[in-house]
Each structure stands twice: as C-alpha cells, then as structure tokens.
N, CA, C, O and the ligand as a Tripos MOL2 file, in Angstrom:
@<TRIPOS>MOLECULE
protein
  273   271    69     0     0
PROTEIN
NO_CHARGES

@<TRIPOS>ATOM
      1 N          -9.2630  121.0750   82.0180 N.3       1 MET1
      2 CA         -9.0320  120.3210   83.2500 C.3       1 MET1
      3 C          -8.8960  118.8400   82.9380 C.2       1 MET1
      4 O          -9.6130  118.2780   82.1100 O.2       1 MET1
      5 N          -7.9630  118.2460   83.6240 N.am      2 LYS2
      6 CA         -7.7500  116.8240   83.3850 C.3       2 LYS2
      7 C          -8.4890  115.9700   84.4130 C.2       2 LYS2
      8 O          -8.4630  116.2340   85.6150 O.2       2 LYS2
      9 N          -9.1280  114.9660   83.9030 N.am      3 LYS3
     10 CA         -9.7410  113.9760   84.7870 C.3       3 LYS3
     11 C          -9.1080  112.6300   84.4780 C.2       3 LYS3
     12 O          -8.8030  112.3040   83.3310 O.2       3 LYS3
     13 N          -8.9250  111.8790   85.5200 N.am      4 ARG4
     14 CA         -8.3430  110.5670   85.3160 C.3       4 ARG4
     15 C          -9.2990  109.4910   85.8120 C.2       4 ARG4
     16 O          -9.7620  109.5310   86.9520 O.2       4 ARG4
     17 N          -9.5800  108.5530   84.9620 N.am      5 PHE5
     18 CA        -10.3690  107.4140   85.4110 C.3       5 PHE5
     19 C          -9.4790  106.4900   86.2200 C.2       5 PHE5
     20 O          -8.3310  106.2420   85.8520 O.2       5 PHE5
     21 N         -10.0020  105.9910   87.3020 N.am      6 ILE6
     22 CA         -9.2590  105.0350   88.1010 C.3       6 ILE6
     23 C          -9.7170  103.6460   87.7070 C.2       6 ILE6
     24 O         -10.7920  103.1920   88.0990 O.2       6 ILE6
     25 N          -8.8750  102.9740   86.9160 N.am      7 ALA7
     26 CA         -9.2340  101.6510   86.4130 C.3       7 ALA7
     27 C          -9.3940  100.6590   87.5580 C.2       7 ALA7
     28 O          -8.5310  100.5390   88.4280 O.2       7 ALA7
     29 N         -10.4940   99.9680   87.5370 N.am      8 GLY8
     30 CA        -10.7230   98.9340   88.5380 C.3       8 GLY8
     31 C         -11.2540   99.4450   89.8560 C.2       8 GLY8
     32 O         -11.5140   98.6600   90.7680 O.2       8 GLY8
     33 N         -11.4220  100.7730   89.9710 N.am      9 ALA9
     34 CA        -11.9260  101.3310   91.2170 C.3       9 ALA9
     35 C         -13.4390  101.1730   91.2900 C.2       9 ALA9
     36 O         -14.1390  101.2070   90.2780 O.2       9 ALA9
     37 N         -13.9200  101.0010   92.5060 N.am     10 GLN10
     38 CA        -15.3560  100.8160   92.7020 C.3      10 GLN10
     39 C         -15.9320  102.0100   93.4330 C.2      10 GLN10
     40 O         -15.3690  102.4650   94.4290 O.2      10 GLN10
     41 N         -17.0450  102.5170   92.9470 N.am     11 CYS11
     42 CA        -17.7090  103.6240   93.6230 C.3      11 CYS11
     43 C         -18.3140  103.1290   94.9350 C.2      11 CYS11
     44 O         -19.0430  102.1380   94.9470 O.2      11 CYS11
     45 N         -18.0160  103.8120   96.0360 N.am     12 PRO12
     46 CA        -18.5430  103.3730   97.3310 C.3      12 PRO12
     47 C         -20.0460  103.5670   97.4570 C.2      12 PRO12
     48 O         -20.6720  103.0030   98.3540 O.2      12 PRO12
     49 N         -20.6200  104.3490   96.5780 N.am     13 GLN13
     50 CA        -22.0540  104.6270   96.6770 C.3      13 GLN13
     51 C         -22.8960  103.7200   95.7880 C.2      13 GLN13
     52 O         -23.8320  103.0740   96.2600 O.2      13 GLN13
     53 N         -22.5600  103.6730   94.4940 N.am     14 CYS14
     54 CA        -23.3920  102.8770   93.5790 C.3      14 CYS14
     55 C         -22.7770  101.5160   93.2650 C.2      14 CYS14
     56 O         -23.3750  100.6980   92.5670 O.2      14 CYS14
     57 N         -21.5480  101.2830   93.8030 N.am     15 GLN15
     58 CA        -20.8940   99.9700   93.6890 C.3      15 GLN15
     59 C         -20.5110   99.6030   92.2530 C.2      15 GLN15
     60 O         -20.2120   98.4450   91.9650 O.2      15 GLN15
     61 N         -20.5220  100.5980   91.3490 N.am     16 GLN16
     62 CA        -20.1260  100.3170   89.9660 C.3      16 GLN16
     63 C         -18.6110  100.3760   89.8430 C.2      16 GLN16
     64 O         -17.9370  101.0930   90.5820 O.2      16 GLN16
     65 N         -18.0960   99.6110   88.8990 N.am     17 PHE17
     66 CA        -16.6640   99.6450   88.6370 C.3      17 PHE17
     67 C         -16.3640  100.5440   87.4350 C.2      17 PHE17
     68 O         -17.2060  100.7350   86.5580 O.2      17 PHE17
     69 N         -15.1400  101.0920   87.4160 N.am     18 ASP18
     70 CA        -14.6560  101.8950   86.2860 C.3      18 ASP18
     71 C         -15.5260  103.1160   85.9960 C.2      18 ASP18
     72 O         -15.6710  103.5200   84.8420 O.2      18 ASP18
     73 N         -16.0960  103.6920   87.0300 N.am     19 VAL19
     74 CA        -16.8760  104.9260   86.8570 C.3      19 VAL19
     75 C         -16.2850  106.0670   87.6780 C.2      19 VAL19
     76 O         -16.7680  107.1980   87.6340 O.2      19 VAL19
     77 N         -15.2280  105.7480   88.4310 N.am     20 VAL20
     78 CA        -14.6580  106.7350   89.3490 C.3      20 VAL20
     79 C         -13.5450  107.5110   88.6620 C.2      20 VAL20
     80 O         -12.6080  106.9250   88.1200 O.2      20 VAL20
     81 N         -13.6560  108.8440   88.6900 N.am     21 THR21
     82 CA        -12.6210  109.6930   88.1270 C.3      21 THR21
     83 C         -11.9240  110.4610   89.2390 C.2      21 THR21
     84 O         -12.4670  110.6420   90.3290 O.2      21 THR21
     85 N         -10.7120  110.9080   88.9400 N.am     22 LEU22
     86 CA         -9.9780  111.7230   89.8910 C.3      22 LEU22
     87 C          -9.6230  113.0300   89.2010 C.2      22 LEU22
     88 O          -9.0570  113.0220   88.1080 O.2      22 LEU22
     89 N          -9.9500  114.1440   89.8270 N.am     23 SER23
     90 CA         -9.6130  115.4390   89.2610 C.3      23 SER23
     91 C          -8.9700  116.2950   90.3380 C.2      23 SER23
     92 O          -9.1020  116.0200   91.5300 O.2      23 SER23
     93 N          -8.2730  117.3360   89.9030 N.am     24 GLU24
     94 CA         -7.6400  118.2200   90.8660 C.3      24 GLU24
     95 C          -8.3810  119.5360   90.9130 C.2      24 GLU24
     96 O          -8.5480  120.1960   89.8880 O.2      24 GLU24
     97 N          -8.8260  119.9220   92.0910 N.am     25 VAL25
     98 CA         -9.5310  121.1860   92.2910 C.3      25 VAL25
     99 C          -8.7830  121.9770   93.3460 C.2      25 VAL25
    100 O          -8.7540  121.6040   94.5190 O.2      25 VAL25
    101 N          -8.1750  123.0800   92.9130 N.am     26 ASN26
    102 CA         -7.3950  123.9170   93.8300 C.3      26 ASN26
    103 C          -6.3210  123.1300   94.5770 C.2      26 ASN26
    104 O          -6.0980  123.3220   95.7720 O.2      26 ASN26
    105 N          -5.6610  122.2400   93.8340 N.am     27 GLY27
    106 CA         -4.5960  121.4490   94.4310 C.3      27 GLY27
    107 C          -5.1010  120.3110   95.2920 C.2      27 GLY27
    108 O          -4.3210  119.5870   95.9110 O.2      27 GLY27
    109 N          -6.4000  120.1640   95.3250 N.am     28 GLN28
    110 CA         -7.0080  119.1090   96.1370 C.3      28 GLN28
    111 C          -7.5120  118.0120   95.2010 C.2      28 GLN28
    112 O          -8.2290  118.2890   94.2390 O.2      28 GLN28
    113 N          -7.1400  116.7950   95.4810 N.am     29 SER29
    114 CA         -7.6310  115.6830   94.6790 C.3      29 SER29
    115 C          -9.0750  115.3700   95.0330 C.2      29 SER29
    116 O          -9.4310  115.2270   96.2030 O.2      29 SER29
    117 N          -9.8920  115.2680   94.0080 N.am     30 ARG30
    118 CA        -11.3030  114.9740   94.2450 C.3      30 ARG30
    119 C         -11.7310  113.7590   93.4360 C.2      30 ARG30
    120 O         -11.5200  113.6840   92.2260 O.2      30 ARG30
    121 N         -12.3280  112.8270   94.1290 N.am     31 MET31
    122 CA        -12.8440  111.6260   93.5070 C.3      31 MET31
    123 C         -14.2970  111.8760   93.1190 C.2      31 MET31
    124 O         -15.0690  112.4220   93.9070 O.2      31 MET31
    125 N         -14.6650  111.4800   91.9150 N.am     32 GLU32
    126 CA        -16.0390  111.6870   91.4870 C.3      32 GLU32
    127 C         -16.5350  110.5080   90.6630 C.2      32 GLU32
    128 O         -15.8280  109.9990   89.7930 O.2      32 GLU32
    129 N         -17.7370  110.0920   90.9440 N.am     33 CYS33
    130 CA        -18.3510  109.0040   90.1900 C.3      33 CYS33
    131 C         -19.1780  109.5980   89.0620 C.2      33 CYS33
    132 O         -20.0480  110.4370   89.2950 O.2      33 CYS33
    133 N         -18.9040  109.1620   87.8400 N.am     34 VAL34
    134 CA        -19.6290  109.7070   86.6900 C.3      34 VAL34
    135 C         -21.0110  109.0660   86.5520 C.2      34 VAL34
    136 O         -21.8440  109.5260   85.7710 O.2      34 VAL34
    137 N         -21.2360  108.0190   87.3060 N.am     35 ASP35
    138 CA        -22.5070  107.3110   87.2040 C.3      35 ASP35
    139 C         -23.5610  107.8830   88.1460 C.2      35 ASP35
    140 O         -24.6790  108.1870   87.7310 O.2      35 ASP35
    141 N         -23.1880  108.0290   89.4300 N.am     36 CYS36
    142 CA        -24.1900  108.4810   90.4130 C.3      36 CYS36
    143 C         -23.8880  109.8720   90.9520 C.2      36 CYS36
    144 O         -24.6990  110.4450   91.6790 O.2      36 CYS36
    145 N         -22.7090  110.4270   90.5960 N.am     37 GLY37
    146 CA        -22.3970  111.7720   91.0340 C.3      37 GLY37
    147 C         -21.7560  111.8610   92.4060 C.2      37 GLY37
    148 O         -21.5790  112.9560   92.9400 O.2      37 GLY37
    149 N         -21.4150  110.7430   92.9680 N.am     38 TYR38
    150 CA        -20.7630  110.7220   94.2760 C.3      38 TYR38
    151 C         -19.4380  111.4630   94.2140 C.2      38 TYR38
    152 O         -18.6610  111.2750   93.2770 O.2      38 TYR38
    153 N         -19.1740  112.3130   95.2190 N.am     39 GLN39
    154 CA        -17.9200  113.0570   95.2620 C.3      39 GLN39
    155 C         -17.2650  112.8910   96.6150 C.2      39 GLN39
    156 O         -17.9320  112.8070   97.6470 O.2      39 GLN39
    157 N         -15.9320  112.8450   96.5860 N.am     40 GLU40
    158 CA        -15.1920  112.7600   97.8360 C.3      40 GLU40
    159 C         -13.8390  113.4290   97.6630 C.2      40 GLU40
    160 O         -13.1030  113.1360   96.7210 O.2      40 GLU40
    161 N         -13.5220  114.3300   98.5800 N.am     41 ASP41
    162 CA        -12.2090  114.9670   98.5600 C.3      41 ASP41
    163 C         -11.2030  114.0460   99.2220 C.2      41 ASP41
    164 O         -11.4580  113.4660  100.2780 O.2      41 ASP41
    165 N         -10.0510  113.9240   98.5730 N.am     42 LEU42
    166 CA         -9.0320  113.0230   99.0880 C.3      42 LEU42
    167 C          -7.8810  113.8080   99.6990 C.2      42 LEU42
    168 O          -7.4990  114.8610   99.1890 O.2      42 LEU42
    169 N          -7.3370  113.2980  100.7800 N.am     43 ALA43
    170 CA         -6.1630  113.9090  101.3900 C.3      43 ALA43
    171 C          -4.9670  113.6890  100.4720 C.2      43 ALA43
    172 O          -4.7920  112.6040   99.9170 O.2      43 ALA43
    173 N          -4.1500  114.7170  100.3150 N.am     44 THR44
    174 CA         -3.0140  114.6060   99.4030 C.3      44 THR44
    175 C          -1.6860  114.6130  100.1270 C.2      44 THR44
    176 O          -0.6340  114.6060   99.4880 O.2      44 THR44
    177 N          -1.7140  114.6270  101.4370 N.am     45 ASN45
    178 CA         -0.4750  114.6460  102.2150 C.3      45 ASN45
    179 C           0.1980  113.2780  102.1990 C.2      45 ASN45
    180 O          -0.2550  112.3380  102.8520 O.2      45 ASN45
    181 N           1.2870  113.1850  101.4420 N.am     46 ASP46
    182 CA          1.9770  111.9000  101.2930 C.3      46 ASP46
    183 C           2.5010  111.3730  102.6180 C.2      46 ASP46
    184 O           2.5080  110.1660  102.8600 O.2      46 ASP46
    185 N           2.9380  112.2870  103.4710 N.am     47 GLU47
    186 CA          3.5320  111.8520  104.7310 C.3      47 GLU47
    187 C           2.4930  111.1750  105.6310 C.2      47 GLU47
    188 O           2.8360  110.3980  106.5220 O.2      47 GLU47
    189 N           1.2380  111.4810  105.3850 N.am     48 ALA48
    190 CA          0.1790  110.9020  106.2070 C.3      48 ALA48
    191 C          -0.3160  109.5740  105.6350 C.2      48 ALA48
    192 O          -1.1480  108.8890  106.2300 O.2      48 ALA48
    193 N           0.2250  109.2310  104.4540 N.am     49 THR49
    194 CA         -0.2140  107.9970  103.8170 C.3      49 THR49
    195 C           0.5580  106.7990  104.3480 C.2      49 THR49
    196 O           1.7820  106.7430  104.2220 O.2      49 THR49
    197 N          -0.1260  105.8680  104.9230 N.am     50 PRO50
    198 CA          0.5520  104.6590  105.4170 C.3      50 PRO50
    199 C           1.2000  103.8900  104.2730 C.2      50 PRO50
    200 O           0.7390  103.9580  103.1330 O.2      50 PRO50
    201 N           2.2510  103.1700  104.5730 N.am     51 ALA51
    202 CA          2.9940  102.4350  103.5480 C.3      51 ALA51
    203 C           2.0940  101.4440  102.8220 C.2      51 ALA51
    204 O           2.2600  101.2070  101.6250 O.2      51 ALA51
    205 N           1.1540  100.8730  103.5380 N.am     52 SER52
    206 CA          0.2780   99.8830  102.9220 C.3      52 SER52
    207 C          -0.5780  100.5230  101.8360 C.2      52 SER52
    208 O          -0.8580   99.9020  100.8100 O.2      52 SER52
    209 N          -0.9900  101.7580  102.0650 N.am     53 ASN53
    210 CA         -1.7790  102.4660  101.0660 C.3      53 ASN53
    211 C          -0.9460  102.7930   99.8320 C.2      53 ASN53
    212 O          -1.4320  102.7330   98.7020 O.2      53 ASN53
    213 N           0.3220  103.1420  100.0710 N.am     54 LYS54
    214 CA          1.1930  103.4700   98.9400 C.3      54 LYS54
    215 C           1.3720  102.2630   98.0360 C.2      54 LYS54
    216 O           1.4410  102.3930   96.8130 O.2      54 LYS54
    217 N           1.4470  101.0960   98.6420 N.am     55 LYS55
    218 CA          1.5900   99.8780   97.8590 C.3      55 LYS55
    219 C           0.3650   99.6880   96.9720 C.2      55 LYS55
    220 O           0.4830   99.3670   95.7890 O.2      55 LYS55
    221 N          -0.7960   99.8880   97.5530 N.am     56 ALA56
    222 CA         -2.0360   99.7250   96.7970 C.3      56 ALA56
    223 C          -2.1160  100.7560   95.6830 C.2      56 ALA56
    224 O          -2.6260  100.4770   94.5980 O.2      56 ALA56
    225 N          -1.6030  101.9610   95.9650 N.am     57 GLU57
    226 CA         -1.6320  103.0350   94.9820 C.3      57 GLU57
    227 C          -0.8600  102.6510   93.7290 C.2      57 GLU57
    228 O          -1.2440  102.9980   92.6120 O.2      57 GLU57
    229 N           0.2330  101.9300   93.9350 N.am     58 GLN58
    230 CA          1.0740  101.5470   92.8040 C.3      58 GLN58
    231 C           0.3770  100.5460   91.9010 C.2      58 GLN58
    232 O           0.7710  100.3640   90.7490 O.2      58 GLN58
    233 N          -0.6610   99.8920   92.4210 N.am     59 MET59
    234 CA         -1.3610   98.9040   91.6320 C.3      59 MET59
    235 C          -2.4730   99.5270   90.8030 C.2      59 MET59
    236 O          -3.0670   98.8740   89.9450 O.2      59 MET59
    237 N          -2.7450  100.7990   91.0730 N.am     60 ILE60
    238 CA         -3.7740  101.4900   90.3070 C.3      60 ILE60
    239 C          -3.2420  101.8330   88.9230 C.2      60 ILE60
    240 O          -2.1380  102.3600   88.7810 O.2      60 ILE60
    241 N          -4.0260  101.5330   87.9270 N.am     61 GLN61
    242 CA         -3.6430  101.8710   86.5630 C.3      61 GLN61
    243 C          -4.2990  103.1850   86.1770 C.2      61 GLN61
    244 O          -5.5220  103.2880   86.0930 O.2      61 GLN61
    245 N          -3.4600  104.1880   85.9420 N.am     62 TRP62
    246 CA         -3.9910  105.5090   85.6340 C.3      62 TRP62
    247 C          -4.2490  105.6520   84.1450 C.2      62 TRP62
    248 O          -3.4320  105.2550   83.3140 O.2      62 TRP62
    249 N          -5.3870  106.2220   83.8290 N.am     63 VAL63
    250 CA         -5.7220  106.4990   82.4450 C.3      63 VAL63
    251 C          -5.9950  107.9860   82.2990 C.2      63 VAL63
    252 O          -6.9310  108.5200   82.8950 O.2      63 VAL63
    253 N          -5.1770  108.6410   81.5070 N.am     64 ASN64
    254 CA         -5.3510  110.0730   81.3300 C.3      64 ASN64
    255 C          -6.3950  110.3910   80.2740 C.2      64 ASN64
    256 O          -6.3920  109.8150   79.1860 O.2      64 ASN64
    257 N          -7.2790  111.3080   80.6030 N.am     65 ILE65
    258 CA         -8.3230  111.7040   79.6640 C.3      65 ILE65
    259 C          -8.2900  113.2230   79.5160 C.2      65 ILE65
    260 O          -8.4800  113.9570   80.4860 O.2      65 ILE65
    261 N          -8.0520  113.6770   78.3100 N.am     66 ASP66
    262 CA         -8.0830  115.1070   78.0530 C.3      66 ASP66
    263 C          -9.4920  115.5060   77.6550 C.2      66 ASP66
    264 O         -10.0000  115.0850   76.6160 O.2      66 ASP66
    265 N         -10.1140  116.3160   78.4850 N.am     67 SER67
    266 CA        -11.5170  116.6650   78.2120 C.3      67 SER67
    267 C         -11.6400  117.9650   77.4250 C.2      67 SER67
    268 O         -12.7440  118.3980   77.0930 O.2      67 SER67
    269 N         -10.5050  118.5790   77.1310 N.am     68 ASP68
    270 CA        -10.6070  119.8360   76.3730 C.3      68 ASP68
    271 C          -9.9950  119.7460   74.9940 C.2      68 ASP68
    272 O         -10.0090  120.7260   74.2470 O.2      68 ASP68
    273 ZN        -21.2830  105.9350   91.8620 Zn       69 ZN69
@<TRIPOS>BOND
     1     1     2 1
     2     2     3 1
     3     3     4 2
     4     3     5 am
     5     5     6 1
     6     6     7 1
     7     7     8 2
     8     7     9 am
     9     9    10 1
    10    10    11 1
    11    11    12 2
    12    11    13 am
    13    13    14 1
    14    14    15 1
    15    15    16 2
    16    15    17 am
    17    17    18 1
    18    18    19 1
    19    19    20 2
    20    19    21 am
    21    21    22 1
    22    22    23 1
    23    23    24 2
    24    23    25 am
    25    25    26 1
    26    26    27 1
    27    27    28 2
    28    27    29 am
    29    29    30 1
    30    30    31 1
    31    31    32 2
    32    31    33 am
    33    33    34 1
    34    34    35 1
    35    35    36 2
    36    35    37 am
    37    37    38 1
    38    38    39 1
    39    39    40 2
    40    39    41 am
    41    41    42 1
    42    42    43 1
    43    43    44 2
    44    43    45 am
    45    45    46 1
    46    46    47 1
    47    47    48 2
    48    47    49 am
    49    49    50 1
    50    50    51 1
    51    51    52 2
    52    51    53 am
    53    53    54 1
    54    54    55 1
    55    55    56 2
    56    55    57 am
    57    57    58 1
    58    58    59 1
    59    59    60 2
    60    59    61 am
    61    61    62 1
    62    62    63 1
    63    63    64 2
    64    63    65 am
    65    65    66 1
    66    66    67 1
    67    67    68 2
    68    67    69 am
    69    69    70 1
    70    70    71 1
    71    71    72 2
    72    71    73 am
    73    73    74 1
    74    74    75 1
    75    75    76 2
    76    75    77 am
    77    77    78 1
    78    78    79 1
    79    79    80 2
    80    79    81 am
    81    81    82 1
    82    82    83 1
    83    83    84 2
    84    83    85 am
    85    85    86 1
    86    86    87 1
    87    87    88 2
    88    87    89 am
    89    89    90 1
    90    90    91 1
    91    91    92 2
    92    91    93 am
    93    93    94 1
    94    94    95 1
    95    95    96 2
    96    95    97 am
    97    97    98 1
    98    98    99 1
    99    99   100 2
   100    99   101 am
   101   101   102 1
   102   102   103 1
   103   103   104 2
   104   103   105 am
   105   105   106 1
   106   106   107 1
   107   107   108 2
   108   107   109 am
   109   109   110 1
   110   110   111 1
   111   111   112 2
   112   111   113 am
   113   113   114 1
   114   114   115 1
   115   115   116 2
   116   115   117 am
   117   117   118 1
   118   118   119 1
   119   119   120 2
   120   119   121 am
   121   121   122 1
   122   122   123 1
   123   123   124 2
   124   123   125 am
   125   125   126 1
   126   126   127 1
   127   127   128 2
   128   127   129 am
   129   129   130 1
   130   130   131 1
   131   131   132 2
   132   131   133 am
   133   133   134 1
   134   134   135 1
   135   135   136 2
   136   135   137 am
   137   137   138 1
   138   138   139 1
   139   139   140 2
   140   139   141 am
   141   141   142 1
   142   142   143 1
   143   143   144 2
   144   143   145 am
   145   145   146 1
   146   146   147 1
   147   147   148 2
   148   147   149 am
   149   149   150 1
   150   150   151 1
   151   151   152 2
   152   151   153 am
   153   153   154 1
   154   154   155 1
   155   155   156 2
   156   155   157 am
   157   157   158 1
   158   158   159 1
   159   159   160 2
   160   159   161 am
   161   161   162 1
   162   162   163 1
   163   163   164 2
   164   163   165 am
   165   165   166 1
   166   166   167 1
   167   167   168 2
   168   167   169 am
   169   169   170 1
   170   170   171 1
   171   171   172 2
   172   171   173 am
   173   173   174 1
   174   174   175 1
   175   175   176 2
   176   175   177 am
   177   177   178 1
   178   178   179 1
   179   179   180 2
   180   179   181 am
   181   181   182 1
   182   182   183 1
   183   183   184 2
   184   183   185 am
   185   185   186 1
   186   186   187 1
   187   187   188 2
   188   187   189 am
   189   189   190 1
   190   190   191 1
   191   191   192 2
   192   191   193 am
   193   193   194 1
   194   194   195 1
   195   195   196 2
   196   195   197 am
   197   197   198 1
   198   198   199 1
   199   199   200 2
   200   199   201 am
   201   201   202 1
   202   202   203 1
   203   203   204 2
   204   203   205 am
   205   205   206 1
   206   206   207 1
   207   207   208 2
   208   207   209 am
   209   209   210 1
   210   210   211 1
   211   211   212 2
   212   211   213 am
   213   213   214 1
   214   214   215 1
   215   215   216 2
   216   215   217 am
   217   217   218 1
   218   218   219 1
   219   219   220 2
   220   219   221 am
   221   221   222 1
   222   222   223 1
   223   223   224 2
   224   223   225 am
   225   225   226 1
   226   226   227 1
   227   227   228 2
   228   227   229 am
   229   229   230 1
   230   230   231 1
   231   231   232 2
   232   231   233 am
   233   233   234 1
   234   234   235 1
   235   235   236 2
   236   235   237 am
   237   237   238 1
   238   238   239 1
   239   239   240 2
   240   239   241 am
   241   241   242 1
   242   242   243 1
   243   243   244 2
   244   243   245 am
   245   245   246 1
   246   246   247 1
   247   247   248 2
   248   247   249 am
   249   249   250 1
   250   250   251 1
   251   251   252 2
   252   251   253 am
   253   253   254 1
   254   254   255 1
   255   255   256 2
   256   255   257 am
   257   257   258 1
   258   258   259 1
   259   259   260 2
   260   259   261 am
   261   261   262 1
   262   262   263 1
   263   263   264 2
   264   263   265 am
   265   265   266 1
   266   266   267 1
   267   267   268 2
   268   267   269 am
   269   269   270 1
   270   270   271 1
   271   271   272 2
@<TRIPOS>SUBSTRUCTURE
     1 MET1         2 RESIDUE 1 A MET
     2 LYS2         6 RESIDUE 1 A LYS
     3 LYS3        10 RESIDUE 1 A LYS
     4 ARG4        14 RESIDUE 1 A ARG
     5 PHE5        18 RESIDUE 1 A PHE
     6 ILE6        22 RESIDUE 1 A ILE
     7 ALA7        26 RESIDUE 1 A ALA
     8 GLY8        30 RESIDUE 1 A GLY
     9 ALA9        34 RESIDUE 1 A ALA
    10 GLN10       38 RESIDUE 1 A GLN
    11 CYS11       42 RESIDUE 1 A CYS
    12 PRO12       46 RESIDUE 1 A PRO
    13 GLN13       50 RESIDUE 1 A GLN
    14 CYS14       54 RESIDUE 1 A CYS
    15 GLN15       58 RESIDUE 1 A GLN
    16 GLN16       62 RESIDUE 1 A GLN
    17 PHE17       66 RESIDUE 1 A PHE
    18 ASP18       70 RESIDUE 1 A ASP
    19 VAL19       74 RESIDUE 1 A VAL
    20 VAL20       78 RESIDUE 1 A VAL
    21 THR21       82 RESIDUE 1 A THR
    22 LEU22       86 RESIDUE 1 A LEU
    23 SER23       90 RESIDUE 1 A SER
    24 GLU24       94 RESIDUE 1 A GLU
    25 VAL25       98 RESIDUE 1 A VAL
    26 ASN26      102 RESIDUE 1 A ASN
    27 GLY27      106 RESIDUE 1 A GLY
    28 GLN28      110 RESIDUE 1 A GLN
    29 SER29      114 RESIDUE 1 A SER
    30 ARG30      118 RESIDUE 1 A ARG
    31 MET31      122 RESIDUE 1 A MET
    32 GLU32      126 RESIDUE 1 A GLU
    33 CYS33      130 RESIDUE 1 A CYS
    34 VAL34      134 RESIDUE 1 A VAL
    35 ASP35      138 RESIDUE 1 A ASP
    36 CYS36      142 RESIDUE 1 A CYS
    37 GLY37      146 RESIDUE 1 A GLY
    38 TYR38      150 RESIDUE 1 A TYR
    39 GLN39      154 RESIDUE 1 A GLN
    40 GLU40      158 RESIDUE 1 A GLU
    41 ASP41      162 RESIDUE 1 A ASP
    42 LEU42      166 RESIDUE 1 A LEU
    43 ALA43      170 RESIDUE 1 A ALA
    44 THR44      174 RESIDUE 1 A THR
    45 ASN45      178 RESIDUE 1 A ASN
    46 ASP46      182 RESIDUE 1 A ASP
    47 GLU47      186 RESIDUE 1 A GLU
    48 ALA48      190 RESIDUE 1 A ALA
    49 THR49      194 RESIDUE 1 A THR
    50 PRO50      198 RESIDUE 1 A PRO
    51 ALA51      202 RESIDUE 1 A ALA
    52 SER52      206 RESIDUE 1 A SER
    53 ASN53      210 RESIDUE 1 A ASN
    54 LYS54      214 RESIDUE 1 A LYS
    55 LYS55      218 RESIDUE 1 A LYS
    56 ALA56      222 RESIDUE 1 A ALA
    57 GLU57      226 RESIDUE 1 A GLU
    58 GLN58      230 RESIDUE 1 A GLN
    59 MET59      234 RESIDUE 1 A MET
    60 ILE60      238 RESIDUE 1 A ILE
    61 GLN61      242 RESIDUE 1 A GLN
    62 TRP62      246 RESIDUE 1 A TRP
    63 VAL63      250 RESIDUE 1 A VAL
    64 ASN64      254 RESIDUE 1 A ASN
    65 ILE65      258 RESIDUE 1 A ILE
    66 ASP66      262 RESIDUE 1 A ASP
    67 SER67      266 RESIDUE 1 A SER
    68 ASP68      270 RESIDUE 1 A ASP
    69 ZN69       273 GROUP 0 **** ****
C-alpha cells in the first residue's frame, strides 16, 4: 500500500507539521497523522471541490513513499 506524506501539511489535532500522510482505502482517500494517530476520511468527488480548493491542492508537494 502506498502512503503519501503531505509536505507542509499540519495535523488538525496535534498541530505538528509534516506528519500527515494520505492513503487510499477502498478507493477512499484517508488522511492519517503518524504522530498522534488522527484519521480523517476525505471526499474524493472532484466535482464537489470548489475551485479555490483545487488551487490550494496544486500547491501541495506530494512525496511518494513505498512501504513495501
Ligand atoms: Zn497529529
């Protein structure tokens, strides 16, 4: 399974930076903090994503991590 660290992302629970990973579970994107264990399922429907969010998404630097 692939997990991706979200560079520069801040965990909403422990407020740490660069600890948030994104993984896919059953086609559902799931955000997980490796520091405090915080988890959040993310909506993946592009049509529901406001344009402003898409702009912010493009600023995210994705880092691929192969865990296997
Ligand atoms: Zn956290």
